[in-house]
C-alpha positions in Angstrom: 78.3 114.3 128.3 81.3 116.2 129.6 83.8 114.0 128.0 84.8 116.8 125.4 85.9 119.0 128.4 88.6 116.5 129.3 92.1 117.0 128.6 92.4 113.7 126.7 89.4 114.8 124.2 90.9 118.4 123.8 91.3 119.3 120.0 95.2 120.2 120.9 95.7 116.6 122.5 94.1 114.9 119.3 96.5 116.8 117.3 99.4 116.0 119.2 98.5 112.3 119.1 98.4 112.5 115.3 101.7 114.1 114.9 103.2 111.8 117.4 102.0 108.8 115.7 103.3 110.0 112.3 106.9 111.0 114.0 107.1 107.5 115.5 106.2 105.8 112.3 108.6 108.0 110.5 111.5 107.1 112.8 110.8 103.3 112.3 111.1 103.7 108.5 114.5 105.5 109.0 116.6 102.5 107.7 114.8 102.7 104.2 115.3 106.5 103.7 118.2 108.2 102.4 120.0 110.7 104.7 119.0 114.0 103.1 115.5 112.9 102.8 115.6 112.0 106.6 117.1 115.3 107.5 114.8 117.4 105.5 111.7 115.5 106.7 112.8 115.6 110.2 113.3 119.2 110.0 109.7 119.6 109.2 108.2 117.3 111.6 110.1 118.2 114.6 109.0 121.7 114.8 105.5 120.6 114.2 105.9 118.2 117.2 107.3 120.7 119.4 104.2 123.3 118.6 101.6 120.5 119.4 103.4 119.4 122.5 103.6 123.1 123.9 99.9 123.5 123.2 98.9 120.3 125.1 96.3 121.2 128.1 97.1 120.9 131.8 96.6 117.5 133.0 97.1 116.1 136.5 98.1 112.4 136.8 95.3 110.3 138.6 96.9 107.2 139.8 100.1 106.9 142.0 102.1 105.0 139.6 102.9 106.3 136.0 101.2 104.1 133.1 102.8 101.0 131.6 106.0 101.5 129.2 106.2 99.5 126.0 109.5 100.4 124.6 112.0 98.1 125.5 115.8 98.6 125.5 116.1 96.3 122.4 113.4 98.6 120.7 115.2 101.6 121.7 118.7 100.3 120.6 117.3 99.2 117.3 116.0 102.6 116.4 119.1 104.6 117.6 121.5 102.0 115.7 119.2 102.3 112.7 119.4 106.4 112.6 123.2 106.3 113.5 123.9 104.2 110.3 121.7 106.5 108.6 123.8 109.8 109.7 127.2 108.1 109.6 129.7 110.7 110.5 127.2 113.6 111.0 125.7 111.6 113.8 127.8 113.2 116.6 127.7 116.8 117.4 128.9 119.1 120.4 126.2 120.0 123.0 126.4 123.0 125.5 122.5 122.6 127.1 123.0 119.8 129.3 123.1 119.7 133.0 126.5 118.2 133.0 127.8 121.3 131.6 128.0 123.0 134.9 130.8 120.7 135.8 132.6 120.9 132.5 134.6 123.5 130.6 134.0 122.2 127.0 131.1 121.2 125.1 129.9 117.3 125.7 129.5 115.3 122.6 126.0 114.2 121.9 124.2 112.0 119.0 121.4 112.9 116.9 120.5 109.3 116.9 120.5 109.0 120.6 118.2 112.1 121.0 115.9 111.0 118.5 115.6 107.5 120.2 114.8 109.5 123.5 111.9 111.5 121.7 110.6 108.0 120.2 110.8 106.6 123.4 108.4 109.0 125.2 106.1 109.3 122.2 105.6 105.4 121.5 104.8 105.0 125.2 102.2 107.5 125.3 100.5 106.4 121.8 100.7 102.7 123.1 98.9 103.6 126.4 96.7 106.1 124.5 95.5 103.3 121.9 94.1 101.2 124.8 91.1 103.9 124.9 90.7 103.9 128.7 90.1 107.3 129.8 91.9 107.1 133.3 95.5 105.5 131.6 94.9 108.1 128.8 94.9 110.9 131.2 97.7 109.7 133.3 99.8 109.1 129.8 99.2 112.6 128.6 100.5 113.9 132.1 103.5 112.1 131.7 104.3 113.0 128.4 103.6 116.6 128.9 105.6 116.8 132.0 108.3 114.9 130.3 108.6 117.1 127.3 109.0 120.2 129.7 111.6 118.6 131.6 113.6 116.3 129.3 112.4 115.5 125.7 111.5 119.0 124.6 115.0 120.3 125.2 116.3 117.1 123.4 114.1 118.1 120.4 115.5 121.6 120.0 119.2 120.3 120.4 118.5 117.6 117.8 117.0 120.2 115.5 120.0 122.4 115.9 122.4 119.7 114.7 120.0 118.5 111.8 120.2 122.1 110.7 123.8 122.1 110.7 123.9 118.9 108.6 121.3 120.1 106.1 122.9 123.5 105.5 126.7 122.9 105.9 127.2 119.7 103.8 128.8 120.6 100.5 126.3 119.6 97.6 129.3 117.3 96.2 129.0 115.2 99.4 125.7 114.4 99.3 125.3 110.6 98.8 121.6 110.8 97.4 121.6 113.5 94.7 118.5 112.1 92.9 116.4 113.0 95.8 113.8 115.7 95.7 112.3 117.4 98.5 108.5 116.5 97.7 106.9 116.7 101.5 104.5 119.2 101.3 102.9 121.2 104.0 99.4 119.7 103.4 101.1 116.1 103.8 102.4 117.2 107.1 99.3 118.2 108.2 97.2 115.2 106.7 94.9 114.0 109.1 95.0 116.9 111.3 91.9 118.6 112.1 93.2 122.5 111.9 90.2 124.0 113.7 88.2 124.8 110.4 84.5 125.7 111.1 82.1 123.1 110.5 
């Protein structure tokens, strides 16, 4: 069998699928979290997601048209509103890494919630297609999400990380609404379920 040489069965692809699924689940649970917990965990998951996406193997789309999408406009908006409510007045930030900046003398306002919703949409569509288990559509979903990472959501990811970093490290302790929260997310928990390439 040559399946193991296909990009869809590559070790880096499998690890990306795991992290992408974890990121989607985390964002879907945002409304049940405190802001500090959400920010802290985001700042651990997003770099891992970026790393795994950057290691995806090269993959060419087979079919003429891209795979089916699953995230509806309502799904997107529900998640965006959920994260926006959680972030409150810290949701908006000024961004300079945008194509529109070439026509503007000042930074453009962006939001953490919209950036994360964009990332979620790309990942969730990929995961939903991947779960169908059809090699051809899995291949095309991988090609689409890899290209979209390079062209769009990878930049969104690093932009949002910068904004979240600012929220985490610039918020005075007395302004934190959830002072009882303790950061208990360990590195082992982040990597749970991942085959990190240990020799068998």
